[in-house]
C-alpha positions as CSV (number, residue, x, y, z in Angstrom):
1,M,120.1,111.4,138.7
2,S,122.8,114.2,140.6
3,A,121.2,116.6,143.5
4,G,124.3,118.0,143.5
5,S,126.3,118.3,146.6
6,A,124.7,121.4,148.5
7,M,124.1,121.5,151.8
8,S,120.1,123.1,151.4
9,A,117.4,121.1,150.1
10,L,116.2,121.2,146.5
11,G,113.2,120.3,144.4
12,V,113.1,117.0,141.9
13,T,110.9,115.8,139.8
14,A,110.5,112.6,137.6
15,V,108.3,112.0,134.8
16,L,106.2,108.6,134.7
17,T,105.1,107.4,131.2
18,G,102.8,104.1,130.1
19,L,100.9,103.9,133.3
20,T,97.4,101.8,133.0
21,P,94.3,104.2,133.6
22,G,92.4,103.9,136.6
23,I,95.2,102.4,138.7
24,T,96.4,103.2,142.3
25,Y,100.6,103.5,142.1
26,D,102.6,103.7,145.4
27,F,106.0,105.6,145.4
28,R,108.5,107.3,147.2
29,L,111.3,109.4,146.7
30,V,115.2,107.5,147.6
31,A,118.5,109.2,147.7
32,T,122.1,108.2,148.5
33,N,125.5,109.8,149.4
34,T,128.9,108.3,150.2
35,R,127.3,108.0,154.1
36,T,123.6,106.2,153.7
37,T,121.0,106.0,151.8
38,S,117.8,107.8,153.3
39,Y,113.9,106.9,152.1
40,G,110.9,109.3,152.1
41,A,107.7,108.5,152.9
42,N,105.5,106.0,151.3
43,T,102.9,107.8,148.5
44,I,100.5,107.1,146.5
45,F,98.1,108.3,143.7
46,T,95.4,106.9,141.2
47,T,95.4,108.0,137.5
48,S,92.7,108.6,135.9
49,S,90.5,106.5,134.1
50,T,88.8,108.7,131.8
51,G,90.3,109.5,128.4
52,S,90.3,108.1,124.9
53,A,91.4,105.4,122.6
54,P,93.9,107.0,119.6
55,T,91.7,108.5,116.6
56,V,93.2,107.3,113.1
57,A,92.3,107.5,109.8
58,T,93.8,105.2,106.8
59,D,94.8,107.5,103.6
60,A,95.3,106.2,100.4
61,A,98.6,103.9,99.2
62,S,101.3,105.8,97.2
63,G,104.6,105.1,95.2
64,V,102.6,101.9,94.2
65,S,105.1,99.8,92.1
66,T,105.6,96.2,90.6
67,G,106.7,94.7,94.5
68,A,106.5,98.0,96.4
69,A,104.2,100.5,97.9
70,T,103.9,103.3,101.1
71,L,100.9,102.9,103.4
72,S,99.9,105.9,105.3
73,G,97.3,107.7,107.4
74,T,96.7,109.6,110.7
75,V,96.7,109.2,114.2
76,N,96.2,111.5,117.5
77,P,97.1,109.5,120.5
78,N,94.9,111.5,122.7
79,G,97.1,112.6,125.7
80,S,98.2,108.5,126.2
81,D,101.4,106.5,124.9
82,A,100.4,105.0,121.3
83,T,101.3,102.2,118.9
84,Y,100.5,102.2,114.9
85,Y,100.5,99.4,112.4
86,F,99.4,98.6,109.2
87,E,97.8,95.2,108.4
88,Y,97.8,94.4,105.0
89,G,97.2,91.6,102.4
90,T,95.9,90.1,99.2
91,T,92.0,89.7,100.9
92,G,89.9,91.3,103.6
93,A,91.3,88.7,106.7
94,Y,94.8,90.7,105.9
95,G,97.2,88.5,107.0
96,S,100.6,90.5,107.3
97,A,100.9,93.2,109.7
98,T,103.8,95.6,109.3
99,T,105.9,96.4,113.2
100,P,104.5,98.4,115.6
101,T,105.7,101.8,116.3
102,S,105.2,104.7,118.6
103,A,103.1,107.4,117.7
104,G,103.7,109.7,120.8
105,S,101.8,110.7,123.4
106,G,100.4,113.9,122.2
107,A,96.8,115.7,122.0
108,S,97.1,116.5,118.3
109,T,97.3,114.8,115.0
110,V,100.3,113.4,113.3
111,G,100.9,111.6,110.0
112,V,102.7,107.8,109.9
113,I,104.2,106.0,107.0
114,A,105.1,102.6,106.5
115,D,106.7,100.8,103.2
116,L,106.2,97.7,101.9
117,L,108.2,95.4,100.0
118,G,108.1,92.0,98.5
119,L,104.5,92.4,96.9
120,N,103.1,90.1,94.5
121,A,103.1,92.1,90.7
122,G,99.9,92.8,89.7
123,A,98.3,91.7,92.9
124,T,95.2,93.7,94.7
125,Y,96.1,94.5,98.6
126,D,93.4,95.4,101.0
127,F,95.0,97.4,104.0
128,Q,94.4,99.2,107.1
129,L,95.8,101.7,109.9
130,V,95.7,100.3,113.5
131,A,96.7,102.5,116.8
132,A,96.2,101.6,119.9
133,N,97.5,103.4,123.9
134,A,96.0,102.6,127.3
135,Y,92.3,103.2,126.3
136,G,91.7,101.3,123.6
137,T,92.5,100.3,119.6
138,T,91.1,101.9,117.1
139,Y,90.9,101.0,113.1
140,G,91.4,103.2,111.0
141,G,88.9,101.5,107.7
142,N,90.1,99.7,105.0
143,L,91.5,100.8,101.8
144,T,92.9,98.8,98.6
145,F,95.7,99.6,95.9
146,T,96.4,97.2,93.4
147,A,100.6,96.5,92.7
148,S,102.1,97.7,89.5
149,S,101.6,94.7,86.8
150,A,105.1,93.6,85.3
151,T,106.3,94.7,81.9
152,T,109.1,93.8,79.2
153,T,110.3,96.1,76.7
154,T,112.2,95.4,73.7
155,L,114.1,97.4,70.9
156,V,113.1,96.5,67.7
157,D,115.4,97.4,64.6
158,S,115.2,96.6,61.3
159,P,116.9,96.8,58.2
160,T,117.9,100.6,56.7
161,L,119.9,102.4,54.3
162,A,121.8,104.9,56.2
163,L,124.4,106.9,56.5
164,P,125.8,109.6,58.8
165,G,122.7,112.5,58.7
166,D,119.7,110.1,57.0
167,R,116.6,109.5,59.3
168,V,116.8,106.3,61.1
169,T,113.6,105.0,62.6
170,L,113.5,103.3,66.0
171,T,110.9,100.9,67.6
172,A,110.0,99.9,70.9
173,A,107.7,97.2,71.8
174,V,106.0,97.1,75.5
175,S,104.4,93.8,76.8
176,P,101.2,93.6,77.6
177,A,100.4,96.3,75.1
178,S,97.6,97.3,77.3
179,A,100.9,99.6,78.8
180,I,100.1,103.2,79.2
181,G,102.9,105.5,78.9
182,T,106.1,106.5,77.2
183,I,109.5,104.8,75.8
184,E,112.8,106.9,75.9
185,F,115.6,105.9,73.2
186,S,118.9,106.7,74.5
187,N,122.6,106.1,73.6
188,G,124.1,104.8,77.0
189,S,123.1,107.5,79.2
190,S,122.3,110.0,77.0
191,P,118.6,110.1,75.7
192,V,118.6,110.1,71.6
193,L,117.6,113.5,70.1
194,E,113.5,114.0,69.2
195,C,113.1,110.0,70.6
196,A,113.3,111.1,75.0
197,A,109.4,110.7,75.3
198,V,107.7,108.7,72.7
199,T,104.0,107.9,73.5
200,L,103.5,104.5,73.4
201,V,100.1,103.3,71.0
202,S,98.7,99.9,71.3
203,G,102.3,98.6,73.1
204,S,104.5,99.7,70.7
205,A,106.8,103.2,70.3
206,T,108.2,104.7,66.9
207,C,110.8,107.5,66.8
208,V,112.3,109.0,63.2
209,T,115.7,110.5,64.3
210,S,119.0,111.1,62.6
211,F,122.8,110.5,63.8
212,T,125.0,112.8,62.6
213,V,128.4,111.6,63.5
214,A,129.5,108.1,62.4
215,G,130.4,105.9,64.7
216,T,129.0,103.0,66.9
217,Y,126.0,103.4,69.0
218,R,124.5,101.2,71.7
219,L,121.1,102.0,71.9
220,R,118.3,100.9,74.3
221,A,114.3,101.7,75.2
222,T,113.3,102.6,78.4
223,Y,109.2,102.6,79.8
224,S,108.7,105.2,82.2
225,G,105.6,102.8,83.6
226,G,102.4,103.9,83.4
227,T,98.9,103.6,86.2
228,G,99.0,99.6,87.3
229,F,102.5,98.8,85.3
230,G,105.9,98.8,86.3
231,V,109.1,100.4,84.6
232,S,111.4,98.7,82.2
233,T,114.2,98.5,80.0
234,S,115.3,96.5,77.1
235,A,117.2,93.7,77.7
236,T,118.5,94.0,73.9
237,R,120.8,96.9,72.9
238,L,120.9,97.5,69.6
239,S,124.9,99.0,68.1
240,L,124.3,100.5,65.3
241,S,127.5,101.9,63.1
242,T,127.5,104.3,60.3
243,S,130.1,105.3,58.1
244,Q,130.5,107.4,55.1
245,R,132.4,106.1,52.1
246,L,132.8,108.2,49.1
247,G,131.9,106.7,45.5
248,R,129.8,103.8,46.9
249,P,125.9,103.7,47.2
250,S,124.8,103.4,50.6
251,S,123.4,99.8,51.4
252,C,122.8,98.5,54.5
253,L,123.8,94.5,56.2
254,L,121.9,93.5,59.1
255,R,123.6,91.0,61.3
256,R,122.7,89.2,64.0
257,S,125.8,88.3,66.6
258,S,126.0,85.0,68.6
259,T,124.8,86.6,72.0
260,A,121.1,86.3,72.6
261,T,121.0,90.0,74.0
262,S,123.0,91.9,71.4
263,R,122.3,92.7,67.9
264,S,124.4,94.7,65.4
265,S,123.5,97.0,62.4
266,T,126.6,98.2,59.9
267,F,125.6,100.7,57.6
268,R,128.3,101.6,54.6
């Protein structure tokens, strides 16, 4: 660092970190200008041998889905540079760990997190927070979480007599049937009136609504996810066409298209 170009002496300082407790260090000051280099006298100091390992607590996992989760906890470095990481795995032996990350060198508690990806759906994971500084390593205690089970949502359609304004029944099924939560029926990206949050009952959700404007509606069903179950959206989209023709009775013709992922219902 620069000492300037003044003709008088000035004080200079440097802060050292990451030193080992209970060790004696030699040091000296060196200064250089365009004419020469000068060396100060050698001096020694000994770091304190008293200190504490980090204080650590593991907190509950959050944001748990079919393949991801966020782990969190708290670390107090107790005044010495500390790093932390999470151990995790499908047994108490863990087997995997997040990348070690600095927790600083303060003397107060800080919150720490790590995101996990690529988890096995439906698997139960053990995890714990670990932190270390020059005085030792502390383990925060074991907790568990279960990655959400994968789900499949299917939009089910049935032949229905309908004209614009008539009541139409929409039904969706979610597998496994033990899934809890709600279904949103939508037309494109817009929720269908009265069908934005239909509660699942034994893996099925039904909503009765109407389409007042003649035309084609691209419908799908999305499962919201619930405790232990992941979000899913129907792969099948129901193309529902309504029309009004004067002088003819209402009838319904259900057609199955050649494409496995779509079906069409035409009302006339």
